[in-house]
KOLTIVEX-193737 format. One record per residue (C-alpha): x, y, z; residue number from 1. Coordinates in steps of 0.5 Angstrom, whole numbers, plus 500, padded with zeros to 3 digits. Each point is the difference from the previous one (the first is absolute). Layout:
N
<<X,Y,Z>,NUM>;
...
END
This chain:
210
<<500,500,500>,1>;
<<505,505,502>,2>;
<<505,498,494>,3>;
<<494,501,495>,4>;
<<498,507,503>,5>;
<<508,502,499>,6>;
<<500,497,493>,7>;
<<493,503,498>,8>;
<<503,507,502>,9>;
<<507,499,497>,10>;
<<498,497,493>,11>;
<<493,498,499>,12>;
<<497,506,501>,13>;
<<506,505,500>,14>;
<<498,507,501>,15>;
<<504,502,493>,16>;
<<500,495,496>,17>;
<<493,497,501>,18>;
<<496,505,503>,19>;
<<503,506,497>,20>;
<<500,504,506>,21>;
<<506,505,503>,22>;
<<502,502,493>,23>;
<<501,507,502>,24>;
<<507,499,504>,25>;
<<501,493,495>,26>;
<<501,505,494>,27>;
<<503,506,503>,28>;
<<505,497,505>,29>;
<<503,494,496>,30>;
<<505,503,496>,31>;
<<505,496,504>,32>;
<<499,493,503>,33>;
<<503,503,507>,34>;
<<494,505,500>,35>;
<<495,495,498>,36>;
<<503,496,506>,37>;
<<500,506,505>,38>;
<<493,502,498>,39>;
<<497,493,501>,40>;
<<503,499,507>,41>;
<<497,506,502>,42>;
<<493,498,498>,43>;
<<501,494,503>,44>;
<<502,503,507>,45>;
<<494,504,499>,46>;
<<496,494,498>,47>;
<<502,495,506>,48>;
<<499,505,505>,49>;
<<493,503,498>,50>;
<<498,493,499>,51>;
<<502,498,507>,52>;
<<497,506,503>,53>;
<<493,500,496>,54>;
<<499,492,502>,55>;
<<501,502,507>,56>;
<<495,505,501>,57>;
<<495,498,494>,58>;
<<495,499,505>,59>;
<<500,506,504>,60>;
<<500,505,494>,61>;
<<493,502,498>,62>;
<<498,498,493>,63>;
<<498,508,499>,64>;
<<507,502,501>,65>;
<<504,493,497>,66>;
<<503,503,494>,67>;
<<502,507,503>,68>;
<<503,496,506>,69>;
<<504,495,495>,70>;
<<503,507,497>,71>;
<<502,503,506>,72>;
<<504,493,502>,73>;
<<503,499,493>,74>;
<<502,508,500>,75>;
<<503,499,507>,76>;
<<505,494,498>,77>;
<<501,504,493>,78>;
<<503,506,504>,79>;
<<504,495,504>,80>;
<<503,497,494>,81>;
<<501,507,497>,82>;
<<504,503,506>,83>;
<<504,493,501>,84>;
<<502,500,492>,85>;
<<502,508,501>,86>;
<<504,498,506>,87>;
<<504,494,498>,88>;
<<500,500,492>,89>;
<<499,507,498>,90>;
<<502,499,493>,91>;
<<495,495,498>,92>;
<<495,504,504>,93>;
<<502,506,495>,94>;
<<499,496,494>,95>;
<<493,497,502>,96>;
<<498,507,503>,97>;
<<492,501,500>,98>;
<<499,493,498>,99>;
<<501,498,507>,100>;
<<495,504,503>,101>;
<<495,498,495>,102>;
<<500,492,502>,103>;
<<495,503,505>,104>;
<<495,500,494>,105>;
<<503,493,497>,106>;
<<494,496,498>,107>;
<<503,494,501>,108>;
<<501,502,508>,109>;
<<494,502,501>,110>;
<<497,494,496>,111>;
<<503,495,505>,112>;
<<498,504,506>,113>;
<<493,500,498>,114>;
<<499,493,496>,115>;
<<505,496,505>,116>;
<<503,503,506>,117>;
<<493,502,502>,118>;
<<497,493,500>,119>;
<<506,496,502>,120>;
<<505,498,506>,121>;
<<506,504,501>,122>;
<<505,495,498>,123>;
<<496,498,494>,124>;
<<500,508,498>,125>;
<<507,500,501>,126>;
<<501,494,495>,127>;
<<496,504,495>,128>;
<<503,506,501>,129>;
<<507,497,499>,130>;
<<498,496,494>,131>;
<<497,506,497>,132>;
<<505,505,502>,133>;
<<506,495,497>,134>;
<<496,499,494>,135>;
<<500,507,499>,136>;
<<507,501,501>,137>;
<<501,494,495>,138>;
<<496,504,495>,139>;
<<504,506,501>,140>;
<<507,497,500>,141>;
<<498,496,493>,142>;
<<497,507,497>,143>;
<<506,504,503>,144>;
<<505,494,498>,145>;
<<498,500,493>,146>;
<<500,507,499>,147>;
<<507,501,503>,148>;
<<503,495,496>,149>;
<<497,502,493>,150>;
<<501,507,502>,151>;
<<507,501,503>,152>;
<<503,493,499>,153>;
<<500,499,507>,154>;
<<496,496,506>,155>;
<<501,502,507>,156>;
<<505,505,498>,157>;
<<505,494,497>,158>;
<<501,501,493>,159>;
<<497,494,496>,160>;
<<502,502,493>,161>;
<<507,502,497>,162>;
<<501,507,498>,163>;
<<498,499,493>,164>;
<<493,499,502>,165>;
<<495,505,498>,166>;
<<495,501,505>,167>;
<<493,502,498>,168>;
<<499,506,504>,169>;
<<493,500,499>,170>;
<<499,494,505>,171>;
<<502,505,506>,172>;
<<495,505,498>,173>;
<<492,500,501>,174>;
<<499,497,494>,175>;
<<505,494,501>,176>;
<<496,498,506>,177>;
<<493,499,497>,178>;
<<504,496,494>,179>;
<<504,496,505>,180>;
<<494,499,505>,181>;
<<496,497,493>,182>;
<<505,495,499>,183>;
<<500,498,507>,184>;
<<493,499,500>,185>;
<<500,496,494>,186>;
<<505,495,503>,187>;
<<496,500,506>,188>;
<<494,498,497>,189>;
<<503,495,495>,190>;
<<503,496,506>,191>;
<<493,500,504>,192>;
<<497,498,494>,193>;
<<505,494,499>,194>;
<<499,498,507>,195>;
<<492,501,500>,196>;
<<500,495,494>,197>;
<<505,495,503>,198>;
<<496,500,506>,199>;
<<493,499,496>,200>;
<<503,494,496>,201>;
<<503,497,506>,202>;
<<493,501,503>,203>;
<<496,497,494>,204>;
<<505,494,500>,205>;
<<499,498,507>,206>;
<<492,500,499>,207>;
<<501,496,494>,208>;
<<504,495,504>,209>;
<<495,500,506>,210>;
END
């Protein structure tokens, strides 16, 4: 059960690849893999903490102020993450800029608080937050990695291609984010279709044997 909750959030219902949520930071900050990882981990920290607190106090929050309460909880943790990043990883904080405070309005985080944490135990909510958050981080790392490799010939600031390589500068510009994401979504859906087809075939074979 716990493993299933994690898998659902990380891959099967990945926030970016499957649900297409959180695209504002996903497209804006992923000019490099490091930026993607930093944004993903910041969102994961907020998601973990907000899921845990919402699941703890879900029974004492009046229904009429449910959503505003979630926003206040999320905003509190976003402020903490923002201040900590500014203090300890100032360079990354400057690069991510406004997109750290904008975690407050990330549909992925609000959606998990409303659809999962508000009706499950704290432990399950933590697992869900970890799965969804790391899935988001993975998606941003892939997108940022593809753009960095094609746009500058490096990955995580390590040179991948020789000096003769001519980088596609457009990949680290806004249009490149949409192009890269389109191809990644195509690959994700292709993998999922192949897996679904294989599972259906196995099910039919078992039924035929029975």
